[in-house]
C-alpha positions in Angstrom: -1.4 1.7 -11.4 0.5 4.0 -9.0 1.7 3.3 -5.4 -1.2 5.5 -4.2 -3.6 2.9 -5.7 -2.0 -0.3 -4.5 -2.1 -0.8 -0.7 1.0 -3.0 -0.4 3.1 -0.6 -2.5 1.7 2.7 -1.0 4.1 4.9 0.9 3.9 4.8 4.7 3.1 7.7 6.9 5.8 8.1 9.6 3.5 10.3 11.8 0.4 8.0 11.6 1.8 4.7 12.9 3.1 3.7 9.5 -0.3 3.6 7.9 -0.5 3.4 4.1 -0.9 6.8 2.4 -3.5 6.3 -0.4 -5.4 8.5 -2.8 -8.9 9.2 -1.7 -10.3 7.1 -4.5 -8.2 4.1 -3.7 -8.9 4.3 0.0 -12.7 4.6 -0.6 -12.7 1.7 -3.0 -11.0 -0.5 -0.4 -13.4 0.7 2.3 -16.3 -0.1 0.0 -15.0 -3.6 -0.7 -14.6 -4.2 3.1 -18.4 -4.0 3.5 -18.1 -1.7 6.5 -15.1 -3.2 8.2 -12.9 -0.2 7.2 -13.4 3.5 7.2 -11.5 6.3 5.4 -10.0 9.4 7.0 -7.7 12.1 5.6 -4.2 12.1 7.0 -3.6 15.0 9.4 0.1 15.1 8.6 0.5 14.4 4.9 -1.4 14.8 1.6 -3.2 11.4 1.5 -5.8 9.2 3.0 -5.7 6.3 5.5 -7.9 3.3 6.2 -9.0 2.5 9.8 -10.9 -0.4 11.3 -13.7 1.2 13.4 -14.2 -0.2 16.9 -16.5 -3.2 16.9 -19.6 -3.0 19.1 -19.4 -5.3 22.1 -22.3 -7.7 22.3 
């Protein structure tokens, strides 16, 4: 497995607050496993994908 597939070993993006740079497939697999707690977005600065926690609705 490559660094792009393992979150803890993934390279970090210096322009996106140090977020992990993942392959699209790895990011989507992690988002799927999170059951909606994470979303996937392409990195605007590098060739890779990031995970984000969407804002939670206030109740």
